[in-house]
C-alpha positions as semicolon CSV with decimal commas, in nm:
position;residue;x (nm);y (nm);z (nm)
1;M;10,923;10,808;7,281
2;K;10,569;10,677;7,256
3;L;10,407;10,537;7,572
4;T;10,337;10,164;7,540
5;S;10,053;9,974;7,707
6;D;10,309;9,792;7,925
7;Q;10,444;10,128;8,040
8;S;10,090;10,254;8,109
9;D;10,027;9,945;8,323
10;A;10,359;10,000;8,501
11;L;10,266;10,362;8,579
12;I;9,945;10,241;8,742
13;Q;10,144;9,993;8,953
14;I;10,393;10,263;9,056
15;V;10,109;10,484;9,179
16;R;9,941;10,194;9,361
17;K;10,262;10,091;9,539
18;V;10,346;10,447;9,640
19;A;9,995;10,498;9,776
20;V;10,031;10,191;9,998
21;K;10,365;10,308;10,134
22;E;10,340;10,688;10,146
23;I;9,973;10,787;10,152
24;R;9,750;10,526;10,314
25;P;9,947;10,499;10,640
26;L;9,886;10,871;10,698
27;V;9,511;10,872;10,634
28;R;9,363;11,025;10,948
29;N;9,711;11,019;11,101
30;I;9,845;11,354;10,979
31;V;9,981;11,575;11,254
32;L;9,879;11,936;11,198
33;S;10,242;12,045;11,231
34;E;10,307;11,834;10,918
35;V;10,060;12,039;10,714
36;D;10,176;12,357;10,540
37;S;10,000;12,600;10,311
38;K;10,132;12,706;9,972
39;S;9,961;12,987;9,778
40;A;9,664;13,032;10,015
41;P;9,555;12,910;10,358
42;D;9,340;12,637;10,202
43;D;9,607;12,532;9,946
44;L;9,767;12,264;10,162
45;V;10,064;12,033;10,132
46;T;10,145;11,747;10,369
47;V;10,440;11,518;10,428
48;A;10,240;11,256;10,237
49;D;10,215;11,485;9,930
50;R;10,588;11,544;9,928
51;A;10,689;11,183;9,992
52;A;10,443;11,044;9,737
53;E;10,555;11,286;9,467
54;L;10,921;11,198;9,523
55;A;10,848;10,825;9,518
56;I;10,627;10,841;9,208
57;A;10,887;11,057;9,032
58;A;11,159;10,803;9,117
59;G;10,949;10,521;8,973
60;V;10,876;10,723;8,660
61;R;11,247;10,801;8,612
62;D;11,325;10,428;8,627
63;L;11,047;10,343;8,381
64;L;11,075;10,642;8,146
65;P;11,427;10,780;8,187
66;D;11,391;11,032;7,903
67;A;11,062;11,179;8,025
68;A;11,049;11,516;8,196
69;I;10,862;11,514;8,526
70;V;10,635;11,793;8,647
71;G;10,501;11,745;8,997
72;E;10,260;11,975;9,175
73;E;10,485;12,014;9,478
74;A;10,794;12,069;9,264
75;V;10,610;12,346;9,076
76;A;10,497;12,503;9,405
77;A;10,861;12,517;9,511
78;D;10,997;12,631;9,172
79;K;10,766;12,766;8,901
80;S;11,033;12,706;8,633
81;V;10,955;12,332;8,655
82;L;10,655;12,412;8,432
83;D;10,901;12,494;8,154
84;R;10,950;12,119;8,112
85;V;10,609;12,094;7,945
86;G;10,640;12,128;7,570
87;S;10,807;11,889;7,333
88;G;10,898;11,534;7,419
89;Q;10,742;11,316;7,684
90;V;10,630;11,474;8,012
91;V;10,476;11,302;8,313
92;V;10,259;11,527;8,529
93;I;10,198;11,422;8,890
94;D;9,951;11,545;9,149
95;P;10,045;11,319;9,441
96;I;9,732;11,394;9,643
97;D;9,451;11,574;9,467
98;G;9,224;11,693;9,746
99;T;9,495;11,754;10,004
100;W;9,259;11,962;10,217
101;N;9,026;11,662;10,248
102;F;9,317;11,426;10,310
103;A;9,463;11,651;10,581
104;H;9,125;11,674;10,751
105;G;9,054;11,299;10,744
106;I;8,795;11,312;10,466
107;A;8,827;11,018;10,229
108;T;8,764;11,215;9,910
109;Y;9,110;11,250;9,758
110;G;9,318;11,072;9,500
111;V;9,632;11,061;9,291
112;I;9,644;11,204;8,940
113;L;9,907;11,121;8,680
114;A;9,914;11,217;8,313
115;V;10,153;11,162;8,024
116;I;10,192;11,432;7,761
117;E;10,374;11,366;7,435
118;D;10,472;11,665;7,224
119;G;10,206;11,880;7,389
120;E;9,922;11,627;7,365
121;T;9,786;11,428;7,661
122;V;9,799;11,058;7,572
123;F;9,739;10,894;7,911
124;G;9,555;10,991;8,226
125;L;9,510;10,816;8,559
126;L;9,279;10,902;8,849
127;Y;9,363;10,669;9,137
128;D;9,162;10,624;9,458
129;P;9,395;10,494;9,732
130;G;9,109;10,421;9,970
131;Y;8,933;10,175;9,740
132;D;9,239;10,076;9,533
133;D;9,056;10,145;9,210
134;W;9,116;10,385;8,925
135;I;8,994;10,544;8,609
136;V;9,236;10,534;8,320
137;A;9,209;10,696;7,979
138;T;9,443;10,637;7,689
139;K;9,430;10,828;7,364
140;G;9,238;10,625;7,109
141;Q;9,136;10,357;7,361
142;G;8,868;10,528;7,566
143;A;8,829;10,548;7,941
144;W;8,795;10,258;8,182
145;F;8,708;10,205;8,545
146;C;8,935;9,935;8,691
147;D;8,968;9,769;9,029
148;A;9,234;9,570;9,211
149;K;9,060;9,242;9,129
150;G;9,105;9,302;8,758
151;K;8,749;9,403;8,676
152;R;8,733;9,664;8,399
153;R;8,431;9,859;8,283
154;R;8,436;10,088;7,982
155;L;8,314;10,438;8,061
156;S;8,102;10,638;7,821
157;L;7,923;10,969;7,808
158;G;7,585;10,818;7,729
């Protein structure tokens, strides 16, 4: 299945809604007992990471029922989840990129989501929950900075 522009827009809205419900309420409100480490002491996971990944995955399943889902926290719990990447459509989720910052009350973190089709990345989203803006890139359409008010600015290397 090929990702449509309506589906791309819907993925952005899923991430925005989940951030409002699962991430933003916990900014500077994380209890240290709700922070665990994964592979190393500075490789953190919080209740917000887990809840956001589950909620984003649920939204993706509703929108793209045939897509495989690979979430950072799911992979941390079970490395075989990575086997889902290959043929077909795969949605990759990092519910909070910069969890260490998030857990320590530093506002430099975000949500990353990508769509891979038959091994090729066709859509990428970097979402900033604090400012409610994002960078989106779609294969063949370039990269754009977008904000909640609908302003869009094309990004370029030059």
